[in-house]
N, C-alpha and C positions, 0 to 999 in steps of 0.2 A: 888186835883184839883177839883174845883167846876165849873161845866158847866151849863150855863143857856141857854135854848132854848126858843126863843121868836117868837110868831106868833100873829096874830090879835086877836083871841078869846081864845086861849089856848088849843084847841082840837088837832090840828095837832102837836103842839109843845110837847104835852104829849106823843104822839106816838114816835116822834123822840127821846125825852129824855129817854124813856124806852129802846129803841133799842140801843142807844149809851151807856147807863149804862150797859146793858147786854154785849155788845161787849167789854167794858172796863174790866168787870169782867172776861170774857173769856180770856183776855190777862193778867190777874193778876194785873191790874192797880187799884190803890186806887182812883178812880174818882167817883164823884157823879154827877148826872144830874137831873135838875129839869126844869119844864115848867113854862113859864111866858107869859105875854101878853104885847103888846106895852103900854097899860095903866098902868100896874104895874111895868114897867121897872125901874123907879127911886128907888123904894123900893127893887126890886129884885137884882139890881146891887150891893147892899151892900154885898151880899154874893156870888159874881161870880168872877171867875178868867178869864173866857172866855165866850163870848156871841155868840151863834149861832143864826143867824137871818133868819127867813123863807123867801123864795124867793119872796113872795107876799109883803114883806115890803122893797123891794129894794129902793123904792123912799124915805124911811126914814133912810137909812143906815148912811148918814152923821150926822144926828141928833143923832142917837144911838151912833155913835163913839164919838161925843162930850160929851154925857152923861157918857160914859164909861171911857173916858180918865183920868179924875181926880181920878178915883178909880183904875186905872192901869189894867183894864180888856181889854183883846183883843176882837175884834169883827170880826166875819167871816160871810159873806153872803153865805147862803147855795145855792147849785145849784137847778135849776128848778126841777130836777128829784130826789130830796132828799127823797121823800116819797116812791120811789121805792126801796130804800135801806133797805130792810126788816131785814137784819142782823145787821145793824148799823155800819158795819165795814168801809164802805167808809166815813161815817160821822165822825167816830173816827179818820180815817186817816187825815181828814181835821183839826181836833183838834190838832193832833200830829204835823202836818206840821206847823200850826200856832205857836205852842210852840217852835219848832226848829227855826223858823225865828225870834223869839224874843230874842233868846240867843245870847250873844256875839260870834263872829266868832271863838275865840280861845277855846270855850268850846264845840263846836259841834263835 
């Protein structure tokens, strides 16, 4: 599973990506997480299964969903308090919930 965390300049997404990567490792999940920016989105989407979008980009969420749809990547808008999730576990829970919601009902 390849997770892309997107923010405006890349700084805050780097922290979130590091935290969610560590939380996934702690759970024994083979997930990677990388940081990107709104400007690099079209390139970064090629290697993403799920895109976590910083709360400050909420106004751009529909544009990001349109960009991600042809590539089959899910898009999740992160909550305003995501930066307080120092362990990354709540953010990882959002990833897992998104993945569950994309599966057919008979496989859940």
